[in-house]
C-alpha positions in Angstrom: -10.8 -113.1 40.8 -12.2 -109.6 41.5 -10.4 -106.5 40.4 -10.3 -103.6 42.8 -11.9 -100.5 41.2 -9.7 -98.2 43.2 -6.5 -99.7 41.9 -7.7 -99.6 38.3 -8.7 -96.0 38.6 -5.4 -95.1 40.2 -3.5 -96.9 37.5 -5.5 -95.2 34.8 -4.9 -91.8 36.3 -1.1 -92.5 36.5 -1.0 -93.6 32.9 -3.1 -90.5 31.8 -0.8 -88.2 33.9 2.3 -89.7 32.3 0.8 -89.3 28.9 -0.2 -85.7 29.5 3.3 -84.9 30.9 4.9 -86.5 27.9 2.7 -84.6 25.5 3.5 -81.3 27.3 7.3 -82.1 27.1 7.0 -82.9 23.4 5.1 -79.7 22.8 7.7 -77.7 24.7 10.5 -79.3 22.6 8.7 -78.5 19.3 8.0 -74.9 20.4 11.7 -74.4 21.4 12.8 -75.9 18.0 10.5 -73.6 16.1 11.7 -70.6 18.1 15.3 -71.4 17.3 14.5 -71.8 13.6 12.8 -68.4 13.6 15.9 -66.8 15.2 18.6 -68.6 13.3 17.2 -68.5 9.7 16.8 -64.7 9.4 20.3 -64.2 10.7 21.7 -66.6 8.1 19.6 -64.8 5.4 21.0 -61.4 6.4 24.5 -62.7 6.5 24.3 -63.8 2.8 22.5 -60.7 1.5 19.1 -60.6 0.0 18.5 -62.3 -3.4 16.4 -59.2 -4.3 19.1 -56.7 -3.9 20.1 -56.6 -7.6 16.5 -56.2 -8.7 15.7 -53.5 -6.2 18.8 -51.6 -7.1 17.9 -51.8 -10.8 14.4 -50.5 -10.1 15.8 -47.7 -7.9 18.1 -46.7 -10.7 15.3 -46.9 -13.2 12.9 -44.7 -11.3 15.4 -42.1 -10.1 17.6 -42.0 -13.1 16.9 -41.3 -16.7 13.2 -42.3 -16.7 12.4 -39.9 -13.9 14.2 -37.1 -15.5 12.4 -37.6 -18.9 9.0 -37.9 -17.2 9.8 -34.8 -15.2 10.7 -32.9 -18.3 7.5 -33.9 -20.1 5.5 -32.9 -17.0 7.2 -29.5 -16.9 6.5 -28.9 -20.6 2.8 -29.8 -20.2 2.6 -27.6 -17.1 4.2 -24.7 -18.9 1.7 -25.0 -21.7 -1.1 -25.0 -19.2 0.3 -21.9 -17.5 0.8 -20.1 -20.8 -2.7 -20.8 -22.0 -4.3 -19.7 -18.7 -5.7 -23.0 -17.7 -7.4 -22.9 -14.3 -5.3 -24.5 -11.6 -2.1 -24.2 -13.7 -0.1 -22.7 -10.8 -1.2 -25.5 -8.5 -0.3 -28.0 -11.2 3.2 -26.5 -11.6 3.8 -26.6 -7.9 2.9 -30.3 -7.9 5.2 -31.0 -10.8 8.1 -29.2 -9.1 7.5 -31.2 -5.9 7.1 -34.5 -7.8 10.3 -33.8 -9.9 12.2 -33.1 -6.7 11.0 -36.3 -5.1 11.7 -38.5 -8.1 15.1 -37.2 -9.0 16.5 -36.6 -5.6 15.0 -39.6 -3.8 18.3 -41.5 -3.7 20.1 -38.5 -2.2 17.5 -38.1 0.5 17.6 -41.8 1.4 21.4 -41.8 1.6 21.3 -38.6 3.7 18.7 -40.0 6.1 19.6 -43.7 6.5 22.9 -44.1 4.7 21.3 -46.5 2.2 
């Protein structure tokens, strides 16, 4: 019995075509599933609130509250001594201290004014 080469070739192509189509369909399903996960999980996370909110709020209070005011006071005293003793660049240093103090102490007010945070 002789096998026709043309029929084997056609059958092999049909099987290969079916396999490729099946692989493409599976890849499409996986891509769609991953896309849905990427869209659904962040929404669920935002609905529950971030687990880092308490820690970030504590750090915000720490750096804009008492610690910032004490560090600003120390910087103002050091800058005042520099200015009183005629150190070169004392005026520039005091200007930087004033700007840094304003930023550190008033940062929460600026954030709430700009973005309502």
